[in-house]
N, C-alpha and C positions, 0 to 999 in steps of 0.2 A: 039376262044380266051378264055382263062381260066379267070373266074371272081374271084375277091378276096373274101375270105370267109366273110360272114356277121355275125355280132355279135348282140345278142339281145339287145334291148334298155333297159338301167338300169331302174329299177322301180323308181317311184317318192319317194323322201325322202332318196335316197342313196341306196347303195347295201344292200341286205338282208344278215344277218349273216348266215354263214354255221352252220351246226348242231353242237351244243355245243359251238358256238362262242359267242362273245360279240359285239354288235353293238354300235358305238359311238353315242351320242345324236345328233339329227338333228341340222342343222344350221351351221353358220360359226364357225371355231375353230381357236384359236391362234396357234402360232408356237409350243408351248409345252403345256402339260396338267399341271394344278396346282396339288400340292400334296393333296391327300385326307385329310380331317380333322382327327386329332388324336383321337383315342377313349380312353376314360378313364372310368373304371367301376365306378358305384355309390359308393360314400364315399371315393374315392381315392383323395389324395392331394399330389402334388409334394414335394419332400424333401426340407426342408428349406436350404437356403444358409448358409454356416458357418459364424457365427458372428465374426466381427473384434475385436481388442483389445478394452477394455472399455476406454472411454474418461475421461478427468478430471471431477471431480464432479462440479456441478454448484456452484458459489460463494454464500455464505450466505448473505442474504439481511437484511438491517436494517428495522425497522418498517415503514420507509418512502419509501422502495423499492429500496434503493441504496446499492451497494455492500460494505461490511465492509472492512476496511483497514487491510492489512496483518501486521503481526508482524515485518517483515523486513522493510516495508515502514515506519512504525511508528518509528522504531529504527533509521533509517537514518534521518528522519525529526528531531528527538530529537537531534541527533549528530550535525546536521547543526545549530539548534537553540542554542545549548550549545557552539559551536565554535564561533558563532556571539557574544553571551553575554560575553564570555571570552575575545574576542578581544576588545570589547568596554571597559570592566573593565581594561584591560591592558593599553590601550591608556590613560585612565583617571588617573590612579594611578601610572604608571611606573615612570613619572618624579619625584613625591614626594619620592618614594623609592630610586631612584638614588641619590637625594640630601641628604637624610639621610645617605645612605651608604657612600657617599663621605665624609661627615662630620665625620662619625664614624672612617673611615680609617685614615683621617687626624689627628684626635685627638689621636688615638692609636699609631701613628708613630711619634708623636711630641717628640723632643729630647731636652735635656738640653745643655747648652753651652759646656760641656765637651764631648758631643756626646752620652751620655747614654739616654735611653728612659725615658720619664716622667712617673712616676707611676700614673695610672689613678685613679681619685677620684670616688668611687662607687656612691656616692650621685649625683655628677655631671653627671656621665655616665647614671644613671637611669633617671634623669630629662631631660637631653638633647638628649638622644638617645632611651632608652627603652620605656619611656612614650610616646614620639611622635610616635614610631612604633606601640604601642598598640592602640593609638587613631586612627592612620591611618588605621589599620586593622578593627577597629570598624566602622569607616566611610566607609570603603570599603564594609562591610557587609550591612550597612544601605542603601548605594547608590545602591548596587546590588539588594536588595529587591525592592527598588523603580523602578529600571529599569525593573526588572522582572514583577512587577505589571503592568507597562505601556505596556510592550510587550505581556505578556501572559494573560492579562485581558482586558485592554482598546483597544489594537490593535486587539486582537483575537475576541472580541465580534462584531466588525464591519463586518466581513465577515466569521468568523469561521476558519480563517487561519492565521498562522504565516508564516514567510518567508520559513522556512523549510517545512512546510506543502504545501505551494504553489509549491515548487520545486517538491515534490513527488505527487502533485495533491490529497491532503487529505483535509478533512474539518470536523470540529467539529460541530455536530448538536444535538439538543435535542432528547432524545429517543422518546418523544411524537412529532410526525410530525406536529401537529397543533400548536406547540409553536415555539418561536423564541429565539435563543441564546441571553442571556442578561448578564449584569454585574454580577448578583448574581450567575448564573451558572458558568461563567468563573472564578469568584473569588473563588468559592468553589473548582473548579478543581485545581487552583493554590495553595490554602492552603494545600491540601493533597499532591500534587505532589512535592512541593518544601519545605515548612515548615515541613510537615510530614516526608519527606525523609531526611531532615537535622537533625531533632531532634530524630528520631527513628533509632537506629543502623540497617543497612540493609534494611531500609524502602524503599529506592529507588529501590532496586532490587525486592523486593516483589511486590511493586506497578507496576513496569514495566512488570514483568513476569506474572502477574495475568491473562492477556488476553489470555495466551496460553491454559488455561484450563477453562476459563469462558464460560458458555453457557447461552443463545444462541447468545449474542451480542458481545462477545469477548472484554469485557470492562476491563480496568485497574481499580484499586481501586479509583483513582481520577475521573474516568468516572462514576462509581457507585455512588459516593458521590454527584456528580453534575447532575445525570440523563442525561448523554450525551453519544453519541457514535461517533466514528471516521469512516468516510466513504470515499470511493474512488470516485472522481469526474473527469469529463473530462477537466476542466479548474481550 
């Protein structure tokens, strides 16, 4: 009976490599071999990834570390405050103007018994109509100044905000972060912003546009006069 061929017992540690071959390291092996580490010559650095588009510049901060208010936000807050002040003045003085206008129209359309219009007496017209209108306009100016003082000084100094600034989340703060906004600062802002703008031709535009080129705190002229800045807040 023919015996099956016998094979030599493999040496300890696995089969020996043939001539010129490579023997795997001893021990158990996973299903696949890990990729050998990449070789980089000395001084070699991988090329940098292409940079993306530059982001917006960081906002300019006030001396207290708060972002400064933008021109658009300040303009919208000013428009809201101006609309509120105009509405209050209209409610207060419109009834008086309507009464004077009605009296003037009635007097100018008065007729004689024959149907002809009564010739107006200029002295009576001045005393009864023109003079009251002039006094009413003067009173409107004085009352408006008083309302603006209460709103832009007394109300502002309490929290650094008017209603317009609250809507846009703006606040007036001293340029010195160790100080607190007081009546003196708020009053100086108001004097330049309203009286200066009313008395100097074009003063309102120069004052409001000054922040566009002012560095570094983007102040209007009334801010510079009062040592204040306007900042953006969360509430």
